[in-house]
Biopython code that builds the backbone (N, CA, C, O; Angstrom):
import numpy as np
from Bio.PDB.StructureBuilder import StructureBuilder

atoms = [
    (1, "UNK", "N", (3.111, 29.781, 14.122)),
    (1, "UNK", "CA", (3.060, 28.786, 13.073)),
    (1, "UNK", "C", (3.932, 27.600, 13.455)),
    (1, "UNK", "O", (5.154, 27.653, 13.317)),
    (2, "UNK", "N", (3.314, 26.544, 13.929)),
    (2, "UNK", "CA", (4.062, 25.353, 14.292)),
    (2, "UNK", "C", (3.301, 24.138, 13.800)),
    (2, "UNK", "O", (2.168, 24.244, 13.331)),
    (3, "UNK", "N", (3.937, 22.987, 13.913)),
    (3, "UNK", "CA", (3.243, 21.790, 13.474)),
    (3, "UNK", "C", (2.631, 21.076, 14.672)),
    (3, "UNK", "O", (2.952, 21.381, 15.821)),
    (4, "UNK", "N", (1.759, 20.137, 14.397)),
    (4, "UNK", "CA", (1.015, 19.465, 15.453)),
    (4, "UNK", "C", (1.819, 18.409, 16.202)),
    (4, "UNK", "O", (1.484, 18.081, 17.340)),
    (5, "UNK", "N", (2.867, 17.872, 15.595)),
    (5, "UNK", "CA", (3.630, 16.819, 16.254)),
    (5, "UNK", "C", (4.496, 17.337, 17.386)),
    (5, "UNK", "O", (4.467, 16.781, 18.484)),
    (6, "UNK", "N", (5.256, 18.374, 17.147)),
    (6, "UNK", "CA", (6.231, 18.804, 18.137)),
    (6, "UNK", "C", (6.148, 20.271, 18.509)),
    (6, "UNK", "O", (6.771, 20.692, 19.484)),
    (7, "UNK", "N", (5.388, 21.065, 17.750)),
    (7, "UNK", "CA", (5.339, 22.488, 18.019)),
    (7, "UNK", "C", (6.533, 23.241, 17.462)),
    (7, "UNK", "O", (6.686, 24.435, 17.717)),
    (8, "UNK", "N", (7.381, 22.558, 16.704)),
    (8, "UNK", "CA", (8.578, 23.173, 16.131)),
    (8, "UNK", "C", (8.453, 23.254, 14.615)),
    (8, "UNK", "O", (7.617, 22.581, 14.011)),
    (9, "UNK", "N", (9.290, 24.080, 14.015)),
    (9, "UNK", "CA", (9.327, 24.152, 12.569)),
    (9, "UNK", "C", (10.041, 22.927, 12.008)),
    (9, "UNK", "O", (10.855, 22.326, 12.709)),
    (10, "UNK", "N", (9.765, 22.543, 10.778)),
    (10, "UNK", "CA", (10.427, 21.372, 10.201)),
    (10, "UNK", "C", (11.939, 21.574, 10.120)),
    (10, "UNK", "O", (12.420, 22.630, 9.709)),
    (11, "UNK", "N", (12.656, 20.568, 10.509)),
    (11, "UNK", "CA", (14.114, 20.661, 10.500)),
    (11, "UNK", "C", (14.763, 19.603, 9.622)),
    (11, "UNK", "O", (15.976, 19.643, 9.420)),
    (12, "UNK", "N", (14.005, 18.671, 9.102)),
    (12, "UNK", "CA", (14.576, 17.585, 8.312)),
    (12, "UNK", "C", (14.228, 17.757, 6.836)),
    (12, "UNK", "O", (13.138, 18.209, 6.487)),
    (13, "UNK", "N", (15.166, 17.391, 5.989)),
    (13, "UNK", "CA", (14.940, 17.441, 4.550)),
    (13, "UNK", "C", (15.257, 16.080, 3.940)),
    (13, "UNK", "O", (16.315, 15.506, 4.197)),
    (14, "UNK", "N", (14.344, 15.577, 3.144)),
    (14, "UNK", "CA", (14.570, 14.378, 2.351)),
    (14, "UNK", "C", (14.899, 14.851, 0.942)),
    (14, "UNK", "O", (14.159, 15.642, 0.358)),
    (15, "UNK", "N", (16.002, 14.368, 0.402)),
    (15, "UNK", "CA", (16.441, 14.741, -0.944)),
    (15, "UNK", "C", (16.689, 13.474, -1.736)),
    (15, "UNK", "O", (17.396, 12.576, -1.280)),
    (16, "UNK", "N", (16.105, 13.401, -2.924)),
    (16, "UNK", "CA", (16.290, 12.239, -3.779)),
    (16, "UNK", "C", (16.424, 12.729, -5.217)),
    (16, "UNK", "O", (15.524, 13.384, -5.744)),
    (17, "UNK", "N", (17.553, 12.409, -5.848)),
    (17, "UNK", "CA", (17.824, 12.856, -7.210)),
    (17, "UNK", "C", (17.326, 11.877, -8.268)),
    (17, "UNK", "O", (17.499, 12.106, -9.466)),
    (18, "UNK", "N", (16.702, 10.780, -7.817)),
    (18, "UNK", "CA", (16.289, 9.746, -8.760)),
    (18, "UNK", "C", (15.116, 8.945, -8.194)),
    (18, "UNK", "O", (15.268, 7.764, -7.881)),
    (19, "UNK", "N", (13.957, 9.574, -8.061)),
    (19, "UNK", "CA", (12.775, 8.887, -7.543)),
    (19, "UNK", "C", (12.324, 7.866, -8.593)),
    (19, "UNK", "O", (12.138, 8.201, -9.764)),
    (20, "UNK", "N", (12.154, 6.633, -8.156)),
    (20, "UNK", "CA", (11.840, 5.537, -9.068)),
    (20, "UNK", "C", (10.630, 4.745, -8.585)),
    (20, "UNK", "O", (10.030, 5.070, -7.561)),
    (21, "UNK", "N", (10.278, 3.695, -9.342)),
    (21, "UNK", "CA", (9.151, 2.836, -8.974)),
    (21, "UNK", "C", (9.463, 2.010, -7.737)),
    (21, "UNK", "O", (8.550, 1.616, -7.011)),
    (22, "UNK", "N", (10.731, 1.744, -7.489)),
    (22, "UNK", "CA", (11.111, 1.075, -6.248)),
    (22, "UNK", "C", (10.917, 2.093, -5.130)),
    (22, "UNK", "O", (11.562, 3.141, -5.114)),
    (23, "UNK", "N", (10.033, 1.779, -4.205)),
    (23, "UNK", "CA", (9.697, 2.725, -3.148)),
    (23, "UNK", "C", (10.876, 3.061, -2.256)),
    (23, "UNK", "O", (11.755, 2.234, -2.017)),
    (24, "UNK", "N", (10.874, 4.298, -1.768)),
    (24, "UNK", "CA", (11.855, 4.759, -0.792)),
    (24, "UNK", "C", (11.111, 5.188, 0.460)),
    (24, "UNK", "O", (9.979, 5.666, 0.387)),
    (25, "UNK", "N", (11.755, 5.015, 1.612)),
    (25, "UNK", "CA", (11.173, 5.431, 2.873)),
    (25, "UNK", "C", (11.762, 6.780, 3.259)),
    (25, "UNK", "O", (12.976, 6.914, 3.410)),
    (26, "UNK", "N", (10.907, 7.769, 3.417)),
    (26, "UNK", "CA", (11.339, 9.077, 3.893)),
    (26, "UNK", "C", (11.457, 9.041, 5.405)),
    (26, "UNK", "O", (12.427, 9.543, 5.972)),
    (27, "UNK", "N", (10.463, 8.445, 6.059)),
    (27, "UNK", "CA", (10.468, 8.292, 7.510)),
    (27, "UNK", "C", (9.723, 7.016, 7.858)),
    (27, "UNK", "O", (8.616, 6.795, 7.368)),
    (28, "UNK", "N", (10.311, 6.173, 8.697)),
    (28, "UNK", "CA", (9.720, 4.878, 9.039)),
    (28, "UNK", "C", (8.898, 4.943, 10.320)),
    (28, "UNK", "O", (8.836, 3.969, 11.070)),
    (29, "UNK", "N", (8.275, 6.073, 10.571)),
    (29, "UNK", "CA", (7.420, 6.264, 11.735)),
    (29, "UNK", "C", (6.455, 7.400, 11.427)),
    (29, "UNK", "O", (6.560, 8.049, 10.387)),
    (30, "UNK", "N", (5.508, 7.637, 12.342)),
    (30, "UNK", "CA", (4.549, 8.721, 12.156)),
    (30, "UNK", "C", (5.276, 10.005, 11.808)),
    (30, "UNK", "O", (6.317, 10.313, 12.389)),
    (31, "UNK", "N", (4.724, 10.766, 10.847)),
    (31, "UNK", "CA", (5.384, 12.000, 10.441)),
    (31, "UNK", "C", (4.453, 12.936, 9.708)),
    (31, "UNK", "O", (3.281, 12.631, 9.487)),
    (32, "UNK", "N", (4.998, 14.087, 9.332)),
    (32, "UNK", "CA", (4.257, 15.092, 8.596)),
    (32, "UNK", "C", (5.158, 15.702, 7.530)),
    (32, "UNK", "O", (6.359, 15.880, 7.738)),
    (33, "UNK", "N", (4.564, 16.017, 6.396)),
    (33, "UNK", "CA", (5.269, 16.728, 5.335)),
    (33, "UNK", "C", (4.775, 18.173, 5.349)),
    (33, "UNK", "O", (3.583, 18.441, 5.497)),
    (34, "UNK", "N", (5.732, 19.103, 5.190)),
    (34, "UNK", "CA", (5.399, 20.527, 5.238)),
    (34, "UNK", "C", (5.587, 21.239, 3.912)),
    (34, "UNK", "O", (4.893, 22.221, 3.648)),
    (35, "UNK", "N", (6.488, 20.785, 3.079)),
    (35, "UNK", "CA", (6.570, 21.318, 1.725)),
    (35, "UNK", "C", (7.277, 20.331, 0.830)),
    (35, "UNK", "O", (8.074, 19.506, 1.277)),
    (36, "UNK", "N", (6.963, 20.439, -0.455)),
    (36, "UNK", "CA", (7.557, 19.571, -1.465)),
    (36, "UNK", "C", (8.055, 20.438, -2.610)),
    (36, "UNK", "O", (7.358, 21.347, -3.061)),
    (37, "UNK", "N", (9.245, 20.157, -3.069)),
    (37, "UNK", "CA", (9.796, 20.770, -4.279)),
    (37, "UNK", "C", (10.115, 19.605, -5.202)),
    (37, "UNK", "O", (10.972, 18.774, -4.900)),
    (38, "UNK", "N", (9.418, 19.555, -6.325)),
    (38, "UNK", "CA", (9.544, 18.419, -7.234)),
    (38, "UNK", "C", (9.939, 18.931, -8.610)),
    (38, "UNK", "O", (9.310, 19.836, -9.159)),
    (39, "UNK", "N", (10.988, 18.338, -9.154)),
    (39, "UNK", "CA", (11.462, 18.696, -10.490)),
    (39, "UNK", "C", (11.283, 17.497, -11.413)),
    (39, "UNK", "O", (11.740, 16.394, -11.112)),
    (40, "UNK", "N", (10.620, 17.721, -12.526)),
    (40, "UNK", "CA", (10.490, 16.710, -13.569)),
    (40, "UNK", "C", (11.385, 17.147, -14.719)),
    (40, "UNK", "O", (11.082, 18.119, -15.411)),
    (41, "UNK", "N", (12.479, 16.438, -14.922)),
    (41, "UNK", "CA", (13.425, 16.782, -15.979)),
    (41, "UNK", "C", (13.124, 16.079, -17.300)),
    (41, "UNK", "O", (13.846, 16.251, -18.282)),
    (42, "UNK", "N", (12.055, 15.288, -17.313)),
    (42, "UNK", "CA", (11.686, 14.544, -18.516)),
    (42, "UNK", "C", (10.887, 15.414, -19.482)),
    (42, "UNK", "O", (10.377, 16.471, -19.113)),
    (43, "UNK", "N", (10.791, 14.950, -20.718)),
    (43, "UNK", "CA", (10.025, 15.652, -21.749)),
    (43, "UNK", "C", (8.555, 15.237, -21.736)),
    (43, "UNK", "O", (7.793, 15.618, -22.625)),
    (44, "UNK", "N", (8.157, 14.460, -20.734)),
    (44, "UNK", "CA", (6.763, 14.031, -20.593)),
    (44, "UNK", "C", (6.372, 14.101, -19.118)),
    (44, "UNK", "O", (7.234, 14.186, -18.244)),
    (45, "UNK", "N", (5.081, 14.065, -18.853)),
    (45, "UNK", "CA", (4.583, 14.145, -17.488)),
    (45, "UNK", "C", (5.115, 12.979, -16.641)),
    (45, "UNK", "O", (5.308, 11.874, -17.148)),
    (46, "UNK", "N", (5.346, 13.234, -15.360)),
    (46, "UNK", "CA", (5.752, 12.205, -14.405)),
    (46, "UNK", "C", (4.861, 12.325, -13.175)),
    (46, "UNK", "O", (4.260, 13.374, -12.943)),
    (47, "UNK", "N", (4.774, 11.259, -12.385)),
    (47, "UNK", "CA", (3.896, 11.215, -11.219)),
    (47, "UNK", "C", (4.698, 10.872, -9.976)),
    (47, "UNK", "O", (5.511, 9.947, -9.980)),
    (48, "UNK", "N", (4.460, 11.627, -8.915)),
    (48, "UNK", "CA", (5.068, 11.360, -7.618)),
    (48, "UNK", "C", (3.951, 10.911, -6.696)),
    (48, "UNK", "O", (2.919, 11.571, -6.576)),
    (49, "UNK", "N", (4.173, 9.777, -6.047)),
    (49, "UNK", "CA", (3.149, 9.173, -5.187)),
    (49, "UNK", "C", (3.691, 9.059, -3.772)),
    (49, "UNK", "O", (4.791, 8.550, -3.554)),
    (50, "UNK", "N", (2.905, 9.538, -2.813)),
    (50, "UNK", "CA", (3.287, 9.484, -1.403)),
    (50, "UNK", "C", (2.424, 8.459, -0.692)),
    (50, "UNK", "O", (1.228, 8.343, -0.957)),
    (51, "UNK", "N", (3.049, 7.711, 0.221)),
    (51, "UNK", "CA", (2.381, 6.589, 0.894)),
    (51, "UNK", "C", (2.465, 6.725, 2.402)),
    (51, "UNK", "O", (3.465, 7.198, 2.944)),
    (52, "UNK", "N", (1.400, 6.304, 3.073)),
    (52, "UNK", "CA", (1.370, 6.227, 4.530)),
    (52, "UNK", "C", (1.833, 4.823, 4.907)),
    (52, "UNK", "O", (1.030, 3.918, 5.135)),
    (53, "UNK", "N", (3.156, 4.675, 4.964)),
    (53, "UNK", "CA", (3.743, 3.340, 5.097)),
    (53, "UNK", "C", (5.145, 3.454, 5.689)),
    (53, "UNK", "O", (5.902, 4.354, 5.327)),
    (54, "UNK", "N", (5.493, 2.542, 6.599)),
    (54, "UNK", "CA", (6.809, 2.576, 7.240)),
    (54, "UNK", "C", (7.854, 1.764, 6.477)),
    (54, "UNK", "O", (9.037, 1.791, 6.815)),
    (55, "UNK", "N", (7.410, 1.043, 5.447)),
    (55, "UNK", "CA", (8.330, 0.267, 4.617)),
    (55, "UNK", "C", (8.195, 0.742, 3.171)),
    (55, "UNK", "O", (7.276, 1.489, 2.837)),
    (56, "UNK", "N", (9.108, 0.304, 2.331)),
    (56, "UNK", "CA", (9.111, 0.753, 0.932)),
    (56, "UNK", "C", (7.827, 0.350, 0.216)),
    (56, "UNK", "O", (7.439, -0.818, 0.232)),
    (57, "UNK", "N", (7.178, 1.313, -0.404)),
    (57, "UNK", "CA", (5.934, 1.068, -1.138)),
    (57, "UNK", "C", (6.212, 0.330, -2.444)),
    (57, "UNK", "O", (7.300, 0.423, -3.013)),
    (58, "UNK", "N", (5.213, -0.398, -2.897)),
    (58, "UNK", "CA", (5.281, -1.096, -4.184)),
    (58, "UNK", "C", (4.049, -0.710, -5.000)),
    (58, "UNK", "O", (3.204, 0.054, -4.534)),
    (59, "UNK", "N", (3.954, -1.233, -6.201)),
    (59, "UNK", "CA", (2.799, -0.948, -7.054)),
    (59, "UNK", "C", (1.515, -1.568, -6.500)),
    (59, "UNK", "O", (0.426, -1.246, -6.974)),
    (60, "UNK", "N", (1.623, -2.446, -5.511)),
    (60, "UNK", "CA", (0.446, -3.052, -4.872)),
    (60, "UNK", "C", (-0.192, -2.132, -3.843)),
    (60, "UNK", "O", (-1.335, -2.351, -3.443)),
    (61, "UNK", "N", (0.539, -1.098, -3.408)),
    (61, "UNK", "CA", (0.050, -0.193, -2.375)),
    (61, "UNK", "C", (-0.737, 0.964, -2.986)),
    (61, "UNK", "O", (-0.541, 1.317, -4.149)),
    (62, "UNK", "N", (-1.621, 1.543, -2.195)),
    (62, "UNK", "CA", (-2.414, 2.686, -2.637)),
    (62, "UNK", "C", (-1.805, 3.962, -2.074)),
    (62, "UNK", "O", (-1.648, 4.085, -0.859)),
    (63, "UNK", "N", (-1.462, 4.910, -2.932)),
    (63, "UNK", "CA", (-0.876, 6.156, -2.445)),
    (63, "UNK", "C", (-1.883, 6.994, -1.655)),
    (63, "UNK", "O", (-3.085, 6.955, -1.917)),
    (64, "UNK", "N", (-1.374, 7.744, -0.695)),
    (64, "UNK", "CA", (-2.206, 8.716, 0.018)),
    (64, "UNK", "C", (-2.366, 9.977, -0.828)),
    (64, "UNK", "O", (-3.408, 10.631, -0.797)),
    (65, "UNK", "N", (-1.315, 10.310, -1.584)),
    (65, "UNK", "CA", (-1.326, 11.477, -2.476)),
    (65, "UNK", "C", (-0.640, 11.114, -3.783)),
    (65, "UNK", "O", (0.321, 10.345, -3.790)),
    (66, "UNK", "N", (-1.132, 11.665, -4.890)),
    (66, "UNK", "CA", (-0.482, 11.532, -6.195)),
    (66, "UNK", "C", (-0.370, 12.924, -6.797)),
    (66, "UNK", "O", (-1.353, 13.660, -6.876)),
    (67, "UNK", "N", (0.836, 13.274, -7.218)),
    (67, "UNK", "CA", (1.075, 14.580, -7.828)),
    (67, "UNK", "C", (1.498, 14.388, -9.279)),
    (67, "UNK", "O", (2.413, 13.619, -9.573)),
    (68, "UNK", "N", (0.820, 15.095, -10.184)),
    (68, "UNK", "CA", (1.173, 15.103, -11.605)),
    (68, "UNK", "C", (2.126, 16.270, -11.829)),
    (68, "UNK", "O", (1.799, 17.418, -11.530)),
    (69, "UNK", "N", (3.314, 15.961, -12.360)),
    (69, "UNK", "CA", (4.308, 17.000, -12.590)),
    (69, "UNK", "C", (4.503, 17.155, -14.098)),
    (69, "UNK", "O", (4.987, 16.237, -14.760)),
    (70, "UNK", "N", (4.126, 18.317, -14.642)),
    (70, "UNK", "CA", (4.261, 18.517, -16.089)),
    (70, "UNK", "C", (5.712, 18.376, -16.573)),
    (70, "UNK", "O", (6.655, 18.512, -15.793)),
    (71, "UNK", "N", (5.867, 18.107, -17.842)),
    (71, "UNK", "CA", (7.191, 17.943, -18.457)),
    (71, "UNK", "C", (8.071, 19.160, -18.219)),
    (71, "UNK", "O", (7.614, 20.302, -18.275)),
    (72, "UNK", "N", (9.331, 18.893, -17.956)),
    (72, "UNK", "CA", (10.350, 19.945, -17.822)),
    (72, "UNK", "C", (9.915, 21.082, -16.896)),
    (72, "UNK", "O", (10.048, 22.262, -17.222)),
    (73, "UNK", "N", (9.396, 20.695, -15.744)),
    (73, "UNK", "CA", (8.847, 21.674, -14.803)),
    (73, "UNK", "C", (9.323, 21.384, -13.381)),
    (73, "UNK", "O", (9.510, 20.232, -12.990)),
    (74, "UNK", "N", (9.511, 22.458, -12.625)),
    (74, "UNK", "CA", (9.743, 22.339, -11.192)),
    (74, "UNK", "C", (8.558, 22.977, -10.489)),
    (74, "UNK", "O", (8.160, 24.094, -10.819)),
    (75, "UNK", "N", (7.993, 22.263, -9.517)),
    (75, "UNK", "CA", (6.870, 22.799, -8.758)),
    (75, "UNK", "C", (7.216, 22.829, -7.275)),
    (75, "UNK", "O", (7.890, 21.937, -6.758)),
    (76, "UNK", "N", (6.747, 23.865, -6.609)),
    (76, "UNK", "CA", (6.856, 23.976, -5.156)),
    (76, "UNK", "C", (5.452, 23.873, -4.609)),
    (76, "UNK", "O", (4.560, 24.626, -5.001)),
    (77, "UNK", "N", (5.265, 22.940, -3.705)),
    (77, "UNK", "CA", (3.941, 22.700, -3.150)),
    (77, "UNK", "C", (3.962, 22.976, -1.655)),
    (77, "UNK", "O", (4.257, 22.079, -0.865)),
    (78, "UNK", "N", (3.655, 24.205, -1.255)),
    (78, "UNK", "CA", (3.596, 24.499, 0.171)),
    (78, "UNK", "C", (2.389, 23.802, 0.791)),
    (78, "UNK", "O", (1.365, 23.602, 0.138)),
    (79, "UNK", "N", (2.528, 23.445, 2.041)),
    (79, "UNK", "CA", (1.470, 22.750, 2.758)),
    (79, "UNK", "C", (1.108, 23.612, 3.964)),
    (79, "UNK", "O", (1.920, 24.429, 4.399)),
    (80, "UNK", "N", (-0.078, 23.448, 4.502)),
    (80, "UNK", "CA", (-0.471, 24.216, 5.683)),
    (80, "UNK", "C", (0.494, 23.945, 6.836)),
    (80, "UNK", "O", (1.249, 22.973, 6.807)),
    (81, "UNK", "N", (0.465, 24.797, 7.832)),
    (81, "UNK", "CA", (1.361, 24.619, 8.980)),
    (81, "UNK", "C", (1.077, 23.322, 9.725)),
    (81, "UNK", "O", (1.941, 22.835, 10.454)),
    (82, "UNK", "N", (-0.102, 22.756, 9.562)),
    (82, "UNK", "CA", (-0.411, 21.471, 10.189)),
    (82, "UNK", "C", (0.264, 20.320, 9.447)),
    (82, "UNK", "O", (0.413, 19.238, 10.015)),
    (83, "UNK", "N", (0.672, 20.521, 8.205)),
    (83, "UNK", "CA", (1.347, 19.487, 7.427)),
    (83, "UNK", "C", (0.377, 18.444, 6.886)),
    (83, "UNK", "O", (-0.820, 18.467, 7.171)),
    (84, "UNK", "N", (0.934, 17.531, 6.096)),
    (84, "UNK", "CA", (0.197, 16.364, 5.614)),
    (84, "UNK", "C", (0.560, 15.240, 6.567)),
    (84, "UNK", "O", (1.733, 14.890, 6.699)),
    (85, "UNK", "N", (-0.420, 14.681, 7.223)),
    (85, "UNK", "CA", (-0.194, 13.692, 8.271)),
    (85, "UNK", "C", (-0.047, 12.281, 7.705)),
    (85, "UNK", "O", (-0.827, 11.858, 6.852)),
    (86, "UNK", "N", (0.951, 11.571, 8.185)),
    (86, "UNK", "CA", (1.180, 10.166, 7.838)),
    (86, "UNK", "C", (1.273, 9.392, 9.154)),
    (86, "UNK", "O", (2.189, 9.625, 9.944)),
    (87, "UNK", "N", (0.343, 8.484, 9.394)),
    (87, "UNK", "CA", (0.257, 7.778, 10.673)),
    (87, "UNK", "C", (1.297, 6.670, 10.837)),
    (87, "UNK", "O", (1.770, 6.433, 11.949)),
    (88, "UNK", "N", (1.657, 5.995, 9.758)),
    (88, "UNK", "CA", (2.557, 4.840, 9.847)),
    (88, "UNK", "C", (3.995, 5.162, 9.449)),
    (88, "UNK", "O", (4.942, 4.611, 10.013)),
    (89, "UNK", "N", (4.147, 6.033, 8.501)),
    (89, "UNK", "CA", (5.456, 6.391, 7.961)),
    (89, "UNK", "C", (5.234, 7.158, 6.673)),
    (89, "UNK", "O", (4.100, 7.323, 6.225)),
    (90, "UNK", "N", (6.324, 7.627, 6.081)),
    (90, "UNK", "CA", (6.222, 8.389, 4.843)),
    (90, "UNK", "C", (7.037, 7.688, 3.760)),
    (90, "UNK", "O", (8.250, 7.527, 3.889)),
    (91, "UNK", "N", (6.363, 7.279, 2.705)),
    (91, "UNK", "CA", (7.035, 6.617, 1.591)),
    (91, "UNK", "C", (6.801, 7.375, 0.297)),
    (91, "UNK", "O", (5.882, 8.189, 0.202)),
    (92, "UNK", "N", (7.636, 7.106, -0.697)),
    (92, "UNK", "CA", (7.544, 7.810, -1.981)),
    (92, "UNK", "C", (7.909, 6.865, -3.123)),
    (92, "UNK", "O", (8.767, 5.993, -2.980)),
    (93, "UNK", "N", (7.233, 7.059, -4.264)),
    (93, "UNK", "CA", (7.561, 6.380, -5.518)),
    (93, "UNK", "C", (7.349, 7.357, -6.656)),
    (93, "UNK", "O", (6.614, 8.334, -6.513)),
    (94, "UNK", "N", (7.990, 7.099, -7.784)),
    (94, "UNK", "CA", (7.780, 7.881, -8.990)),
    (94, "UNK", "C", (7.462, 6.961, -10.150)),
    (94, "UNK", "O", (8.036, 5.879, -10.272)),
    (95, "UNK", "N", (6.529, 7.399, -11.017)),
    (95, "UNK", "CA", (6.145, 6.579, -12.166)),
    (95, "UNK", "C", (5.900, 7.460, -13.392)),
    (95, "UNK", "O", (5.892, 8.688, -13.310)),
    (96, "UNK", "N", (5.702, 6.797, -14.521)),
    (96, "UNK", "CA", (5.405, 7.538, -15.749)),
    (96, "UNK", "C", (3.911, 7.573, -16.062)),
    (96, "UNK", "O", (3.475, 8.330, -16.929)),
    (97, "UNK", "N", (3.131, 6.758, -15.361)),
    (97, "UNK", "CA", (1.683, 6.717, -15.584)),
    (97, "UNK", "C", (0.947, 6.959, -14.271)),
    (97, "UNK", "O", (1.506, 6.732, -13.198)),
    (98, "UNK", "N", (-0.292, 7.415, -14.345)),
    (98, "UNK", "CA", (-1.020, 7.841, -13.152)),
    (98, "UNK", "C", (-1.621, 6.705, -12.323)),
    (98, "UNK", "O", (-1.830, 6.888, -11.123)),
    (99, "UNK", "N", (-1.903, 5.559, -12.903)),
    (99, "UNK", "CA", (-2.570, 4.478, -12.174)),
    (99, "UNK", "C", (-1.820, 4.146, -10.881)),
    (99, "UNK", "O", (-0.590, 4.106, -10.853)),
    (100, "UNK", "N", (-2.592, 3.908, -9.805)),
    (100, "UNK", "CA", (-1.973, 3.580, -8.515)),
    (100, "UNK", "C", (-1.022, 2.395, -8.618)),
    (100, "UNK", "O", (0.006, 2.359, -7.941)),
    (101, "UNK", "N", (-1.365, 1.417, -9.470)),
    (101, "UNK", "CA", (-0.550, 0.209, -9.589)),
    (101, "UNK", "C", (0.487, 0.288, -10.718)),
    (101, "UNK", "O", (1.085, -0.727, -11.076)),
    (102, "UNK", "N", (0.704, 1.482, -11.278)),
    (102, "UNK", "CA", (1.687, 1.606, -12.355)),
    (102, "UNK", "C", (3.085, 1.288, -11.834)),
    (102, "UNK", "O", (3.458, 1.683, -10.729)),
    (103, "UNK", "N", (3.837, 0.578, -12.638)),
    (103, "UNK", "CA", (5.203, 0.209, -12.285)),
    (103, "UNK", "C", (6.159, 0.549, -13.427)),
    (103, "UNK", "O", (7.209, -0.077, -13.574)),
    (104, "UNK", "N", (5.790, 1.539, -14.231)),
    (104, "UNK", "CA", (6.623, 1.962, -15.354)),
    (104, "UNK", "C", (7.638, 2.972, -14.841)),
    (104, "UNK", "O", (7.282, 4.067, -14.406)),
    (105, "UNK", "N", (8.894, 2.590, -14.899)),
    (105, "UNK", "CA", (9.957, 3.404, -14.290)),
    (105, "UNK", "C", (10.307, 4.631, -15.114)),
    (105, "UNK", "O", (10.432, 4.551, -16.336)),
    (106, "UNK", "N", (10.464, 5.764, -14.445)),
    (106, "UNK", "CA", (11.001, 6.942, -15.123)),
    (106, "UNK", "C", (12.466, 6.693, -15.487)),
    (106, "UNK", "O", (13.117, 5.823, -14.907)),
    (107, "UNK", "N", (12.967, 7.448, -16.432)),
    (107, "UNK", "CA", (14.387, 7.381, -16.762)),
    (107, "UNK", "C", (15.190, 7.926, -15.583)),
    (107, "UNK", "O", (14.689, 8.748, -14.817)),
    (108, "UNK", "N", (16.413, 7.477, -15.440)),
    (108, "UNK", "CA", (17.276, 7.933, -14.350)),
    (108, "UNK", "C", (17.298, 9.451, -14.273)),
    (108, "UNK", "O", (17.474, 10.131, -15.284)),
    (109, "UNK", "N", (17.121, 9.968, -13.085)),
    (109, "UNK", "CA", (17.141, 11.401, -12.767)),
    (109, "UNK", "C", (15.988, 12.206, -13.371)),
    (109, "UNK", "O", (16.060, 13.434, -13.403)),
    (110, "UNK", "N", (14.937, 11.554, -13.847)),
    (110, "UNK", "CA", (13.759, 12.286, -14.329)),
    (110, "UNK", "C", (13.112, 13.082, -13.198)),
    (110, "UNK", "O", (12.764, 14.251, -13.368)),
    (111, "UNK", "N", (12.954, 12.429, -12.029)),
    (111, "UNK", "CA", (12.238, 13.050, -10.911)),
    (111, "UNK", "C", (13.210, 13.332, -9.769)),
    (111, "UNK", "O", (13.876, 12.428, -9.263)),
    (112, "UNK", "N", (13.278, 14.599, -9.376)),
    (112, "UNK", "CA", (14.125, 15.039, -8.264)),
    (112, "UNK", "C", (13.213, 15.678, -7.231)),
    (112, "UNK", "O", (12.372, 16.507, -7.577)),
    (113, "UNK", "N", (13.372, 15.297, -5.949)),
    (113, "UNK", "CA", (12.530, 15.886, -4.898)),
    (113, "UNK", "C", (13.361, 16.389, -3.731)),
    (113, "UNK", "O", (14.430, 15.863, -3.420)),
    (114, "UNK", "N", (12.831, 17.424, -3.099)),
    (114, "UNK", "CA", (13.289, 17.913, -1.810)),
    (114, "UNK", "C", (12.025, 18.083, -0.977)),
    (114, "UNK", "O", (11.114, 18.814, -1.366)),
    (115, "UNK", "N", (11.971, 17.409, 0.170)),
    (115, "UNK", "CA", (10.768, 17.405, 0.988)),
    (115, "UNK", "C", (11.133, 17.770, 2.427)),
    (115, "UNK", "O", (12.039, 17.173, 3.009)),
    (116, "UNK", "N", (10.437, 18.739, 2.994)),
    (116, "UNK", "CA", (10.618, 19.104, 4.400)),
    (116, "UNK", "C", (9.613, 18.293, 5.223)),
    (116, "UNK", "O", (8.425, 18.248, 4.905)),
    (117, "UNK", "N", (10.113, 17.657, 6.283)),
    (117, "UNK", "CA", (9.234, 16.773, 7.069)),
    (117, "UNK", "C", (9.713, 16.693, 8.518)),
    (117, "UNK", "O", (10.828, 17.092, 8.856)),
    (118, "UNK", "N", (8.854, 16.179, 9.329)),
    (118, "UNK", "CA", (9.178, 15.784, 10.708)),
    (118, "UNK", "C", (8.598, 14.427, 10.949)),
    (118, "UNK", "O", (8.740, 13.881, 12.043)),
]
sb = StructureBuilder()
sb.init_structure("model")
sb.init_model(0)
sb.init_chain("A")
sb.init_seg("    ")
for serial, (resi, resn, name, xyz) in enumerate(atoms, 1):
    if name == "N":
        sb.init_residue(resn, " ", resi, " ")
    sb.init_atom(name, np.array(xyz, "f"), 0.0, 1.0, " ", f" {name:<3s}", serial, name[0])
structure = sb.get_structure()
């Protein structure tokens, strides 16, 4: 069980205690995600959006993946050993609405993520 980029198991972890509408860069080059642990501490649904981008994503960008996280829930999303491939880079944003162009910010610390990647 190895990944396609290096043949090794994931060794890097991205941790963010406050995912917001202002995009964050997980990796500014080609990469793969192997698992996601997402906690929604809010009393309403929140959305985590992943982008194939080497710079910080904005509401003008189209996510490669969108995850709906139910209220007051932590989810673990295992990925195949091949990972989720990102050709340009790995970016992340969090919002309160599902639309790709939503820019409604979650409250501070609503969305917490831990992501294994290479």
